[in-house]
C-alpha beads as a LAMMPS data file, in Angstrom:
LAMMPS data file: protein, C-alpha beads

456 atoms
455 bonds

1 atom types
1 bond types

-500.0 500.0 xlo xhi
-500.0 500.0 ylo yhi
-500.0 500.0 zlo zhi

Masses

1 110.0

Atoms # bond

1 1 1 -196.208 -131.720 -343.204
2 1 1 -199.978 -131.817 -342.797
3 1 1 -202.577 -129.089 -342.215
4 1 1 -205.448 -130.698 -340.309
5 1 1 -208.540 -128.533 -340.454
6 1 1 -212.242 -128.215 -339.805
7 1 1 -214.622 -125.584 -341.164
8 1 1 -218.095 -124.554 -340.002
9 1 1 -220.364 -122.818 -342.512
10 1 1 -223.653 -120.934 -342.774
11 1 1 -225.362 -123.777 -344.623
12 1 1 -227.492 -122.992 -347.660
13 1 1 -227.215 -123.658 -351.363
14 1 1 -224.270 -125.582 -352.782
15 1 1 -221.218 -123.327 -353.362
16 1 1 -223.044 -120.384 -351.819
17 1 1 -222.191 -121.224 -348.209
18 1 1 -220.004 -118.894 -346.189
19 1 1 -217.358 -119.793 -343.602
20 1 1 -218.326 -119.027 -339.981
21 1 1 -215.374 -120.662 -338.189
22 1 1 -212.088 -122.281 -339.169
23 1 1 -209.447 -124.209 -337.218
24 1 1 -206.148 -125.391 -338.714
25 1 1 -203.478 -127.424 -336.897
26 1 1 -200.130 -127.807 -338.652
27 1 1 -198.960 -131.350 -337.857
28 1 1 -195.524 -132.818 -338.581
29 1 1 -196.601 -136.440 -338.132
30 1 1 -195.790 -136.429 -334.410
31 1 1 -196.957 -133.148 -332.895
32 1 1 -198.766 -129.898 -333.695
33 1 1 -196.206 -127.221 -334.623
34 1 1 -198.551 -124.302 -335.465
35 1 1 -202.254 -123.497 -335.308
36 1 1 -204.832 -120.965 -336.463
37 1 1 -208.360 -120.725 -335.040
38 1 1 -210.848 -117.958 -335.808
39 1 1 -214.496 -117.102 -336.133
40 1 1 -215.251 -115.598 -339.558
41 1 1 -217.921 -113.084 -340.545
42 1 1 -219.604 -114.744 -343.557
43 1 1 -221.441 -111.539 -344.563
44 1 1 -224.642 -113.577 -344.895
45 1 1 -227.144 -115.022 -342.391
46 1 1 -226.640 -118.457 -340.849
47 1 1 -229.298 -121.117 -341.468
48 1 1 -231.369 -121.749 -338.290
49 1 1 -230.605 -125.489 -338.206
50 1 1 -226.854 -124.685 -338.340
51 1 1 -227.224 -122.311 -335.377
52 1 1 -228.844 -125.146 -333.435
53 1 1 -226.088 -127.571 -334.468
54 1 1 -223.009 -125.422 -333.847
55 1 1 -224.206 -122.794 -331.390
56 1 1 -222.677 -120.110 -333.626
57 1 1 -225.167 -117.282 -334.289
58 1 1 -225.159 -114.069 -336.314
59 1 1 -224.501 -111.864 -333.263
60 1 1 -221.307 -113.774 -332.438
61 1 1 -219.913 -113.030 -335.909
62 1 1 -220.774 -109.357 -336.197
63 1 1 -217.281 -108.212 -335.147
64 1 1 -215.386 -111.262 -336.425
65 1 1 -212.849 -110.815 -339.283
66 1 1 -214.124 -111.338 -342.800
67 1 1 -212.610 -114.139 -344.895
68 1 1 -210.328 -111.824 -346.890
69 1 1 -208.807 -110.693 -343.577
70 1 1 -207.750 -114.230 -342.605
71 1 1 -206.997 -115.516 -346.126
72 1 1 -203.268 -114.691 -345.976
73 1 1 -202.830 -116.587 -342.694
74 1 1 -204.632 -119.613 -344.157
75 1 1 -202.319 -119.599 -347.179
76 1 1 -199.234 -119.303 -344.964
77 1 1 -200.078 -122.080 -342.516
78 1 1 -201.058 -124.525 -345.287
79 1 1 -198.156 -123.831 -347.683
80 1 1 -196.267 -127.045 -348.535
81 1 1 -198.814 -129.042 -346.528
82 1 1 -201.314 -131.735 -347.394
83 1 1 -204.771 -130.779 -346.158
84 1 1 -206.304 -133.401 -343.860
85 1 1 -209.956 -133.294 -342.864
86 1 1 -212.839 -135.561 -341.948
87 1 1 -214.808 -135.511 -345.221
88 1 1 -212.038 -133.521 -346.887
89 1 1 -214.001 -132.944 -350.101
90 1 1 -216.378 -130.628 -348.220
91 1 1 -213.726 -128.552 -346.393
92 1 1 -211.473 -128.294 -349.445
93 1 1 -214.422 -127.253 -351.656
94 1 1 -215.446 -124.531 -349.184
95 1 1 -211.907 -123.135 -349.023
96 1 1 -211.508 -123.087 -352.793
97 1 1 -214.901 -121.398 -353.188
98 1 1 -214.000 -118.640 -350.707
99 1 1 -210.621 -118.018 -352.373
100 1 1 -212.203 -117.890 -355.850
101 1 1 -214.468 -115.121 -354.607
102 1 1 -211.237 -113.226 -353.891
103 1 1 -209.855 -114.015 -357.347
104 1 1 -207.240 -116.458 -355.990
105 1 1 -206.839 -120.063 -357.151
106 1 1 -206.179 -122.065 -353.968
107 1 1 -204.758 -125.557 -354.594
108 1 1 -203.492 -128.132 -352.134
109 1 1 -203.242 -131.918 -352.018
110 1 1 -205.738 -133.438 -349.593
111 1 1 -206.353 -136.541 -347.487
112 1 1 -209.687 -137.635 -346.074
113 1 1 -209.752 -139.317 -342.653
114 1 1 -213.119 -140.891 -343.482
115 1 1 -211.575 -142.784 -346.400
116 1 1 -208.400 -143.614 -344.464
117 1 1 -210.439 -144.903 -341.504
118 1 1 -212.513 -147.165 -343.740
119 1 1 -209.310 -148.635 -345.164
120 1 1 -207.293 -148.987 -341.942
121 1 1 -210.132 -149.678 -339.478
122 1 1 -212.697 -151.589 -341.555
123 1 1 -215.998 -152.940 -340.308
124 1 1 -217.095 -150.107 -337.993
125 1 1 -220.850 -149.316 -337.903
126 1 1 -220.293 -145.576 -338.501
127 1 1 -217.486 -143.329 -339.732
128 1 1 -219.027 -140.026 -338.681
129 1 1 -216.442 -138.123 -336.624
130 1 1 -218.414 -138.263 -333.365
131 1 1 -219.178 -141.974 -333.439
132 1 1 -215.792 -142.933 -334.867
133 1 1 -213.644 -141.204 -332.247
134 1 1 -215.931 -142.442 -329.474
135 1 1 -215.456 -146.033 -330.635
136 1 1 -211.659 -145.495 -330.668
137 1 1 -211.504 -143.890 -327.226
138 1 1 -210.493 -140.469 -328.586
139 1 1 -211.826 -137.558 -326.486
140 1 1 -214.007 -135.061 -328.341
141 1 1 -215.073 -131.745 -326.825
142 1 1 -216.932 -128.869 -328.499
143 1 1 -218.544 -131.110 -331.109
144 1 1 -219.531 -129.214 -334.272
145 1 1 -217.130 -126.398 -333.421
146 1 1 -214.091 -126.073 -335.657
147 1 1 -211.437 -126.299 -332.940
148 1 1 -212.975 -129.304 -331.139
149 1 1 -213.554 -131.267 -334.353
150 1 1 -210.090 -130.405 -335.722
151 1 1 -208.371 -131.473 -332.483
152 1 1 -210.213 -134.805 -332.608
153 1 1 -209.166 -135.192 -336.252
154 1 1 -205.499 -134.608 -335.254
155 1 1 -205.742 -137.435 -332.699
156 1 1 -207.548 -139.657 -335.206
157 1 1 -204.975 -138.979 -337.928
158 1 1 -202.127 -139.713 -335.524
159 1 1 -203.759 -143.069 -334.745
160 1 1 -204.217 -143.762 -338.457
161 1 1 -200.512 -143.081 -339.081
162 1 1 -199.678 -145.674 -336.415
163 1 1 -202.117 -148.205 -337.846
164 1 1 -200.744 -147.639 -341.346
165 1 1 -198.043 -150.290 -340.961
166 1 1 -197.437 -150.302 -344.711
167 1 1 -196.727 -146.534 -344.511
168 1 1 -198.965 -145.819 -347.490
169 1 1 -199.892 -142.410 -346.063
170 1 1 -196.261 -141.325 -345.773
171 1 1 -195.252 -142.846 -349.092
172 1 1 -198.129 -141.167 -350.912
173 1 1 -197.244 -137.913 -349.194
174 1 1 -193.663 -138.315 -350.389
175 1 1 -194.649 -139.122 -353.957
176 1 1 -196.950 -136.108 -354.135
177 1 1 -194.249 -133.683 -353.015
178 1 1 -190.914 -135.166 -354.152
179 1 1 -189.058 -131.853 -354.351
180 1 1 -190.149 -130.741 -350.914
181 1 1 -189.926 -134.056 -349.148
182 1 1 -188.181 -137.095 -350.549
183 1 1 -186.379 -138.150 -353.626
184 1 1 -188.267 -141.000 -355.324
185 1 1 -185.192 -143.126 -354.623
186 1 1 -185.815 -142.801 -350.869
187 1 1 -189.459 -143.800 -351.282
188 1 1 -188.382 -147.085 -352.846
189 1 1 -185.863 -147.618 -350.048
190 1 1 -188.668 -147.227 -347.501
191 1 1 -190.794 -149.805 -349.293
192 1 1 -188.105 -152.415 -348.682
193 1 1 -187.855 -151.856 -344.931
194 1 1 -189.682 -153.974 -342.317
195 1 1 -191.547 -152.852 -339.191
196 1 1 -189.409 -154.993 -336.877
197 1 1 -187.005 -154.363 -333.986
198 1 1 -183.392 -154.177 -335.025
199 1 1 -180.441 -152.123 -336.222
200 1 1 -180.414 -150.251 -339.534
201 1 1 -177.564 -148.870 -341.628
202 1 1 -177.706 -145.991 -344.097
203 1 1 -175.120 -146.324 -346.884
204 1 1 -173.778 -143.882 -349.449
205 1 1 -173.277 -144.744 -353.121
206 1 1 -169.936 -146.361 -352.303
207 1 1 -171.507 -148.642 -349.721
208 1 1 -169.909 -146.816 -346.791
209 1 1 -172.075 -146.644 -343.650
210 1 1 -172.967 -143.008 -342.957
211 1 1 -175.456 -143.630 -340.135
212 1 1 -176.333 -146.437 -337.711
213 1 1 -179.480 -146.525 -335.603
214 1 1 -181.725 -148.895 -333.703
215 1 1 -185.490 -148.978 -333.423
216 1 1 -188.426 -151.109 -332.385
217 1 1 -189.877 -150.287 -335.836
218 1 1 -187.144 -149.860 -338.436
219 1 1 -189.348 -148.588 -341.260
220 1 1 -190.959 -145.963 -339.038
221 1 1 -187.596 -144.716 -337.738
222 1 1 -185.957 -144.462 -341.168
223 1 1 -189.070 -142.679 -342.480
224 1 1 -188.470 -140.073 -339.784
225 1 1 -184.872 -139.636 -341.000
226 1 1 -186.110 -139.186 -344.554
227 1 1 -188.841 -136.648 -343.675
228 1 1 -186.820 -134.599 -341.180
229 1 1 -186.422 -130.975 -342.316
230 1 1 -183.278 -130.242 -340.268
231 1 1 -180.336 -129.138 -342.469
232 1 1 -178.125 -132.035 -341.279
233 1 1 -180.907 -134.514 -342.016
234 1 1 -181.365 -132.987 -345.491
235 1 1 -177.660 -133.474 -346.171
236 1 1 -177.876 -137.121 -345.133
237 1 1 -180.965 -137.698 -347.288
238 1 1 -179.026 -136.543 -350.354
239 1 1 -176.204 -138.995 -349.649
240 1 1 -178.262 -142.112 -348.841
241 1 1 -178.043 -144.660 -351.633
242 1 1 -179.244 -147.775 -349.817
243 1 1 -180.462 -149.028 -346.450
244 1 1 -179.635 -152.355 -344.875
245 1 1 -180.796 -153.754 -341.565
246 1 1 -180.458 -156.599 -339.109
247 1 1 -183.331 -157.979 -337.084
248 1 1 -182.490 -158.289 -333.390
249 1 1 -185.725 -159.748 -331.994
250 1 1 -185.603 -157.498 -328.932
251 1 1 -184.486 -154.039 -327.907
252 1 1 -181.592 -155.116 -325.657
253 1 1 -179.612 -156.710 -328.481
254 1 1 -180.443 -153.766 -330.753
255 1 1 -179.074 -151.357 -328.116
256 1 1 -175.896 -153.390 -327.651
257 1 1 -175.246 -153.728 -331.389
258 1 1 -175.911 -150.033 -332.015
259 1 1 -173.551 -149.013 -329.197
260 1 1 -170.739 -151.264 -330.381
261 1 1 -171.056 -150.667 -334.117
262 1 1 -171.203 -146.870 -333.861
263 1 1 -167.927 -146.953 -331.951
264 1 1 -166.488 -149.434 -334.423
265 1 1 -167.554 -147.758 -337.674
266 1 1 -167.736 -144.088 -336.582
267 1 1 -170.375 -143.145 -339.201
268 1 1 -170.161 -139.484 -340.245
269 1 1 -173.769 -138.611 -339.309
270 1 1 -173.837 -140.248 -335.884
271 1 1 -173.103 -137.818 -333.071
272 1 1 -169.645 -138.376 -331.648
273 1 1 -169.810 -140.098 -328.283
274 1 1 -168.208 -137.399 -326.132
275 1 1 -168.697 -139.311 -322.890
276 1 1 -170.381 -142.330 -321.413
277 1 1 -174.136 -142.741 -321.818
278 1 1 -174.502 -142.688 -318.015
279 1 1 -173.338 -140.160 -315.460
280 1 1 -173.955 -141.646 -311.990
281 1 1 -173.476 -144.954 -310.222
282 1 1 -174.432 -146.661 -306.961
283 1 1 -171.509 -147.586 -304.702
284 1 1 -171.255 -149.390 -301.369
285 1 1 -168.842 -149.562 -298.466
286 1 1 -168.894 -150.950 -294.937
287 1 1 -168.725 -148.411 -292.101
288 1 1 -166.841 -148.709 -288.797
289 1 1 -169.848 -150.370 -287.169
290 1 1 -170.041 -153.126 -289.800
291 1 1 -173.089 -151.829 -291.702
292 1 1 -173.065 -151.749 -295.501
293 1 1 -173.690 -148.165 -296.648
294 1 1 -174.981 -147.184 -300.115
295 1 1 -174.090 -143.956 -301.894
296 1 1 -174.862 -142.355 -305.256
297 1 1 -171.840 -140.732 -306.883
298 1 1 -170.415 -139.681 -310.221
299 1 1 -169.489 -142.635 -312.423
300 1 1 -165.703 -142.690 -312.475
301 1 1 -164.615 -146.202 -313.348
302 1 1 -164.678 -147.560 -309.789
303 1 1 -166.440 -150.850 -309.182
304 1 1 -170.137 -150.122 -308.676
305 1 1 -173.445 -151.891 -308.097
306 1 1 -175.223 -150.329 -311.080
307 1 1 -175.210 -147.177 -313.181
308 1 1 -177.794 -144.511 -314.009
309 1 1 -178.371 -142.151 -316.902
310 1 1 -178.557 -139.109 -314.593
311 1 1 -178.793 -138.079 -310.923
312 1 1 -182.572 -137.760 -310.959
313 1 1 -182.981 -141.331 -312.164
314 1 1 -180.472 -142.516 -309.549
315 1 1 -182.300 -140.904 -306.622
316 1 1 -185.725 -142.046 -307.783
317 1 1 -184.675 -145.674 -308.251
318 1 1 -182.682 -145.847 -305.028
319 1 1 -185.657 -144.466 -303.066
320 1 1 -187.841 -147.229 -304.512
321 1 1 -185.274 -149.926 -303.731
322 1 1 -184.730 -148.694 -300.159
323 1 1 -188.457 -148.935 -299.561
324 1 1 -188.708 -152.377 -301.186
325 1 1 -185.860 -153.810 -299.097
326 1 1 -186.766 -151.887 -295.914
327 1 1 -183.398 -150.180 -295.687
328 1 1 -182.375 -147.088 -293.759
329 1 1 -182.410 -143.829 -295.727
330 1 1 -179.496 -142.469 -293.654
331 1 1 -177.293 -145.505 -294.428
332 1 1 -178.407 -145.343 -298.087
333 1 1 -177.261 -141.761 -298.556
334 1 1 -180.766 -140.396 -299.124
335 1 1 -180.843 -138.495 -295.806
336 1 1 -177.958 -136.367 -294.561
337 1 1 -176.790 -135.983 -290.980
338 1 1 -175.659 -138.287 -288.197
339 1 1 -177.415 -140.487 -285.677
340 1 1 -180.788 -142.106 -286.251
341 1 1 -182.858 -141.209 -289.308
342 1 1 -186.275 -139.545 -289.432
343 1 1 -187.995 -142.813 -290.376
344 1 1 -186.634 -144.383 -287.198
345 1 1 -188.392 -141.691 -285.135
346 1 1 -191.731 -142.639 -286.715
347 1 1 -191.057 -146.394 -286.475
348 1 1 -190.535 -146.890 -290.230
349 1 1 -186.867 -147.862 -289.896
350 1 1 -185.651 -150.996 -288.101
351 1 1 -182.899 -149.021 -286.402
352 1 1 -179.667 -149.859 -288.172
353 1 1 -178.771 -146.160 -288.009
354 1 1 -179.087 -146.341 -284.204
355 1 1 -177.414 -149.779 -284.011
356 1 1 -180.698 -151.251 -282.771
357 1 1 -180.773 -153.755 -285.641
358 1 1 -177.783 -156.044 -285.984
359 1 1 -175.392 -155.445 -288.856
360 1 1 -175.823 -159.063 -289.907
361 1 1 -179.606 -158.745 -290.321
362 1 1 -179.400 -155.354 -292.027
363 1 1 -176.575 -156.354 -294.368
364 1 1 -178.541 -159.409 -295.460
365 1 1 -181.191 -157.150 -296.997
366 1 1 -178.583 -154.819 -298.514
367 1 1 -176.892 -157.796 -300.168
368 1 1 -180.245 -158.856 -301.627
369 1 1 -180.446 -155.443 -303.312
370 1 1 -176.847 -155.640 -304.517
371 1 1 -177.301 -159.131 -305.943
372 1 1 -180.511 -158.091 -307.659
373 1 1 -179.128 -155.048 -309.452
374 1 1 -175.476 -155.907 -309.986
375 1 1 -174.035 -158.710 -312.079
376 1 1 -170.528 -158.230 -310.698
377 1 1 -168.862 -161.641 -310.281
378 1 1 -172.063 -163.328 -311.453
379 1 1 -172.384 -166.070 -314.040
380 1 1 -175.661 -165.988 -315.888
381 1 1 -177.542 -166.264 -319.159
382 1 1 -180.140 -163.633 -320.083
383 1 1 -182.863 -165.123 -322.278
384 1 1 -185.137 -162.887 -324.375
385 1 1 -187.236 -162.937 -327.548
386 1 1 -185.572 -164.096 -330.755
387 1 1 -186.029 -163.010 -334.343
388 1 1 -188.517 -165.789 -335.077
389 1 1 -191.263 -167.412 -333.020
390 1 1 -189.242 -170.613 -332.556
391 1 1 -186.087 -168.795 -331.497
392 1 1 -184.706 -167.112 -328.366
393 1 1 -181.794 -164.759 -327.864
394 1 1 -179.151 -165.295 -325.194
395 1 1 -176.579 -163.018 -323.540
396 1 1 -173.621 -164.599 -321.758
397 1 1 -172.251 -162.951 -318.612
398 1 1 -169.289 -164.763 -317.078
399 1 1 -167.565 -163.641 -313.854
400 1 1 -169.506 -160.377 -314.126
401 1 1 -168.239 -159.700 -317.641
402 1 1 -170.436 -159.539 -320.730
403 1 1 -169.061 -161.975 -323.308
404 1 1 -171.471 -161.708 -326.218
405 1 1 -174.864 -162.640 -327.622
406 1 1 -176.433 -165.179 -329.894
407 1 1 -179.641 -166.998 -330.825
408 1 1 -180.807 -170.553 -330.308
409 1 1 -183.737 -172.586 -331.516
410 1 1 -186.293 -173.639 -328.914
411 1 1 -185.553 -177.271 -329.768
412 1 1 -181.915 -176.718 -328.847
413 1 1 -181.396 -176.956 -325.094
414 1 1 -178.834 -174.609 -323.567
415 1 1 -177.899 -175.724 -320.084
416 1 1 -174.224 -174.852 -319.776
417 1 1 -171.918 -172.019 -320.851
418 1 1 -169.880 -174.231 -323.184
419 1 1 -172.888 -174.685 -325.468
420 1 1 -173.633 -170.955 -325.293
421 1 1 -170.055 -170.034 -326.178
422 1 1 -170.400 -171.990 -329.382
423 1 1 -173.364 -169.947 -330.562
424 1 1 -172.643 -166.412 -329.341
425 1 1 -171.008 -163.597 -331.250
426 1 1 -168.311 -162.107 -328.991
427 1 1 -168.900 -158.455 -328.113
428 1 1 -166.826 -155.857 -326.305
429 1 1 -167.477 -155.431 -322.580
430 1 1 -167.172 -151.701 -321.850
431 1 1 -168.826 -149.407 -319.308
432 1 1 -171.580 -148.332 -321.723
433 1 1 -172.381 -151.995 -322.426
434 1 1 -172.678 -152.695 -318.701
435 1 1 -174.993 -149.708 -318.284
436 1 1 -177.217 -150.802 -321.187
437 1 1 -177.582 -154.314 -319.754
438 1 1 -178.183 -153.154 -316.159
439 1 1 -180.705 -150.534 -317.269
440 1 1 -182.576 -153.059 -319.419
441 1 1 -182.650 -155.693 -316.676
442 1 1 -184.141 -153.143 -314.267
443 1 1 -186.925 -152.228 -316.691
444 1 1 -187.728 -155.742 -317.923
445 1 1 -188.310 -157.864 -314.846
446 1 1 -189.957 -160.710 -316.768
447 1 1 -186.743 -161.670 -318.534
448 1 1 -185.585 -165.222 -317.951
449 1 1 -182.284 -165.308 -316.048
450 1 1 -180.344 -168.580 -315.737
451 1 1 -177.528 -168.638 -313.175
452 1 1 -174.765 -171.195 -313.680
453 1 1 -171.764 -172.369 -311.697
454 1 1 -168.377 -170.993 -312.777
455 1 1 -165.987 -173.329 -314.539
456 1 1 -163.341 -175.002 -312.359

Bonds

1 1 1 2
2 1 2 3
3 1 3 4
4 1 4 5
5 1 5 6
6 1 6 7
7 1 7 8
8 1 8 9
9 1 9 10
10 1 10 11
11 1 11 12
12 1 12 13
13 1 13 14
14 1 14 15
15 1 15 16
16 1 16 17
17 1 17 18
18 1 18 19
19 1 19 20
20 1 20 21
21 1 21 22
22 1 22 23
23 1 23 24
24 1 24 25
25 1 25 26
26 1 26 27
27 1 27 28
28 1 28 29
29 1 29 30
30 1 30 31
31 1 31 32
32 1 32 33
33 1 33 34
34 1 34 35
35 1 35 36
36 1 36 37
37 1 37 38
38 1 38 39
39 1 39 40
40 1 40 41
41 1 41 42
42 1 42 43
43 1 43 44
44 1 44 45
45 1 45 46
46 1 46 47
47 1 47 48
48 1 48 49
49 1 49 50
50 1 50 51
51 1 51 52
52 1 52 53
53 1 53 54
54 1 54 55
55 1 55 56
56 1 56 57
57 1 57 58
58 1 58 59
59 1 59 60
60 1 60 61
61 1 61 62
62 1 62 63
63 1 63 64
64 1 64 65
65 1 65 66
66 1 66 67
67 1 67 68
68 1 68 69
69 1 69 70
70 1 70 71
71 1 71 72
72 1 72 73
73 1 73 74
74 1 74 75
75 1 75 76
76 1 76 77
77 1 77 78
78 1 78 79
79 1 79 80
80 1 80 81
81 1 81 82
82 1 82 83
83 1 83 84
84 1 84 85
85 1 85 86
86 1 86 87
87 1 87 88
88 1 88 89
89 1 89 90
90 1 90 91
91 1 91 92
92 1 92 93
93 1 93 94
94 1 94 95
95 1 95 96
96 1 96 97
97 1 97 98
98 1 98 99
99 1 99 100
100 1 100 101
101 1 101 102
102 1 102 103
103 1 103 104
104 1 104 105
105 1 105 106
106 1 106 107
107 1 107 108
108 1 108 109
109 1 109 110
110 1 110 111
111 1 111 112
112 1 112 113
113 1 113 114
114 1 114 115
115 1 115 116
116 1 116 117
117 1 117 118
118 1 118 119
119 1 119 120
120 1 120 121
121 1 121 122
122 1 122 123
123 1 123 124
124 1 124 125
125 1 125 126
126 1 126 127
127 1 127 128
128 1 128 129
129 1 129 130
130 1 130 131
131 1 131 132
132 1 132 133
133 1 133 134
134 1 134 135
135 1 135 136
136 1 136 137
137 1 137 138
138 1 138 139
139 1 139 140
140 1 140 141
141 1 141 142
142 1 142 143
143 1 143 144
144 1 144 145
145 1 145 146
146 1 146 147
147 1 147 148
148 1 148 149
149 1 149 150
150 1 150 151
151 1 151 152
152 1 152 153
153 1 153 154
154 1 154 155
155 1 155 156
156 1 156 157
157 1 157 158
158 1 158 159
159 1 159 160
160 1 160 161
161 1 161 162
162 1 162 163
163 1 163 164
164 1 164 165
165 1 165 166
166 1 166 167
167 1 167 168
168 1 168 169
169 1 169 170
170 1 170 171
171 1 171 172
172 1 172 173
173 1 173 174
174 1 174 175
175 1 175 176
176 1 176 177
177 1 177 178
178 1 178 179
179 1 179 180
180 1 180 181
181 1 181 182
182 1 182 183
183 1 183 184
184 1 184 185
185 1 185 186
186 1 186 187
187 1 187 188
188 1 188 189
189 1 189 190
190 1 190 191
191 1 191 192
192 1 192 193
193 1 193 194
194 1 194 195
195 1 195 196
196 1 196 197
197 1 197 198
198 1 198 199
199 1 199 200
200 1 200 201
201 1 201 202
202 1 202 203
203 1 203 204
204 1 204 205
205 1 205 206
206 1 206 207
207 1 207 208
208 1 208 209
209 1 209 210
210 1 210 211
211 1 211 212
212 1 212 213
213 1 213 214
214 1 214 215
215 1 215 216
216 1 216 217
217 1 217 218
218 1 218 219
219 1 219 220
220 1 220 221
221 1 221 222
222 1 222 223
223 1 223 224
224 1 224 225
225 1 225 226
226 1 226 227
227 1 227 228
228 1 228 229
229 1 229 230
230 1 230 231
231 1 231 232
232 1 232 233
233 1 233 234
234 1 234 235
235 1 235 236
236 1 236 237
237 1 237 238
238 1 238 239
239 1 239 240
240 1 240 241
241 1 241 242
242 1 242 243
243 1 243 244
244 1 244 245
245 1 245 246
246 1 246 247
247 1 247 248
248 1 248 249
249 1 249 250
250 1 250 251
251 1 251 252
252 1 252 253
253 1 253 254
254 1 254 255
255 1 255 256
256 1 256 257
257 1 257 258
258 1 258 259
259 1 259 260
260 1 260 261
261 1 261 262
262 1 262 263
263 1 263 264
264 1 264 265
265 1 265 266
266 1 266 267
267 1 267 268
268 1 268 269
269 1 269 270
270 1 270 271
271 1 271 272
272 1 272 273
273 1 273 274
274 1 274 275
275 1 275 276
276 1 276 277
277 1 277 278
278 1 278 279
279 1 279 280
280 1 280 281
281 1 281 282
282 1 282 283
283 1 283 284
284 1 284 285
285 1 285 286
286 1 286 287
287 1 287 288
288 1 288 289
289 1 289 290
290 1 290 291
291 1 291 292
292 1 292 293
293 1 293 294
294 1 294 295
295 1 295 296
296 1 296 297
297 1 297 298
298 1 298 299
299 1 299 300
300 1 300 301
301 1 301 302
302 1 302 303
303 1 303 304
304 1 304 305
305 1 305 306
306 1 306 307
307 1 307 308
308 1 308 309
309 1 309 310
310 1 310 311
311 1 311 312
312 1 312 313
313 1 313 314
314 1 314 315
315 1 315 316
316 1 316 317
317 1 317 318
318 1 318 319
319 1 319 320
320 1 320 321
321 1 321 322
322 1 322 323
323 1 323 324
324 1 324 325
325 1 325 326
326 1 326 327
327 1 327 328
328 1 328 329
329 1 329 330
330 1 330 331
331 1 331 332
332 1 332 333
333 1 333 334
334 1 334 335
335 1 335 336
336 1 336 337
337 1 337 338
338 1 338 339
339 1 339 340
340 1 340 341
341 1 341 342
342 1 342 343
343 1 343 344
344 1 344 345
345 1 345 346
346 1 346 347
347 1 347 348
348 1 348 349
349 1 349 350
350 1 350 351
351 1 351 352
352 1 352 353
353 1 353 354
354 1 354 355
355 1 355 356
356 1 356 357
357 1 357 358
358 1 358 359
359 1 359 360
360 1 360 361
361 1 361 362
362 1 362 363
363 1 363 364
364 1 364 365
365 1 365 366
366 1 366 367
367 1 367 368
368 1 368 369
369 1 369 370
370 1 370 371
371 1 371 372
372 1 372 373
373 1 373 374
374 1 374 375
375 1 375 376
376 1 376 377
377 1 377 378
378 1 378 379
379 1 379 380
380 1 380 381
381 1 381 382
382 1 382 383
383 1 383 384
384 1 384 385
385 1 385 386
386 1 386 387
387 1 387 388
388 1 388 389
389 1 389 390
390 1 390 391
391 1 391 392
392 1 392 393
393 1 393 394
394 1 394 395
395 1 395 396
396 1 396 397
397 1 397 398
398 1 398 399
399 1 399 400
400 1 400 401
401 1 401 402
402 1 402 403
403 1 403 404
404 1 404 405
405 1 405 406
406 1 406 407
407 1 407 408
408 1 408 409
409 1 409 410
410 1 410 411
411 1 411 412
412 1 412 413
413 1 413 414
414 1 414 415
415 1 415 416
416 1 416 417
417 1 417 418
418 1 418 419
419 1 419 420
420 1 420 421
421 1 421 422
422 1 422 423
423 1 423 424
424 1 424 425
425 1 425 426
426 1 426 427
427 1 427 428
428 1 428 429
429 1 429 430
430 1 430 431
431 1 431 432
432 1 432 433
433 1 433 434
434 1 434 435
435 1 435 436
436 1 436 437
437 1 437 438
438 1 438 439
439 1 439 440
440 1 440 441
441 1 441 442
442 1 442 443
443 1 443 444
444 1 444 445
445 1 445 446
446 1 446 447
447 1 447 448
448 1 448 449
449 1 449 450
450 1 450 451
451 1 451 452
452 1 452 453
453 1 453 454
454 1 454 455
455 1 455 456
């Protein structure tokens, strides 16, 4: 946990300054979880140049709390935290000076975003907060006020955590506070993990898998497991003895492997899969007039066009597809009632609902949608990124059924399913697998799809 802060002072002689404003944001590495912002009566006049810089004057502070009145809150919000500030030596020195005046020895570990920025973003002309965040596209309001500067420092620190691909910030944090955060053993496990897309496995001392997960950045995701304060996560951290992983090259294969291997291994810390990972599906039927109708319904095992995670996603996607393929909202189940639809009355529907457009013409467009979003009865290869630059991954779908996945070198031509079958690892074709593939194909339209003729 981090306490990101900024302090404004009266100015004046070294170690004789007084605090005029303080802002502290408690940051868990992902979001702000607590904050404290207050003007402070320094019980001494503010230097004129500081008034001009910050806009804070003596009149504004007359009724503000004195430092001893906010000291307890500062201690509370920064307990078990590393202090983070832009030029942390200054802010930390000011805090320690104020607490010493109260007879209290205030000690915290600290990190400086000036030093971190110089290491992780080298070569910039200036590392002053204003110029630095401007060059990085970070918004900064209320410059030289504690809250504005601290908020900008939060955004800067979050960016620095992302840029810290070696995870030195987290590892140093862990080493500084081993009892509160991580066992040294877990720090060394993190050092061995890559920042690649794939599936990872947490093992106990007997080698048994106690958790399986997937991520686009394995080291980052496991770090989150190891720094999570939730009681269940703390239990798992105590049991982890080693971490292994498999590179997948892309998220689709990682999703498929995670889905299958959780069901296969049933690790104790993975949530039990109480139901399918989708709830709704798109169905079709032909009405008495020969028009193909579409309808969203609960997923129940019937043959469907495609599946959706929830009803909201289903309605949103179907609305987009109906517009793209110029279909009738009434015949697509998006508008209730009978007779012609509203769009027909404003000339935005070709009139299938009023039998003004032939069923043949209308059904042609519906079939285009069905063929685009369903792989039922289809034979195809799905080509995606591989684990190395000279490699591609391939999924085999035969007669609408997912058969498995594998990898091939770019020098190795794959032009028929027999070759693919020799390189794939067979995988189970269940409803969750179908949903994962359909969902991924919808979101990643640049994937290479190769259709092939079925075997005789």
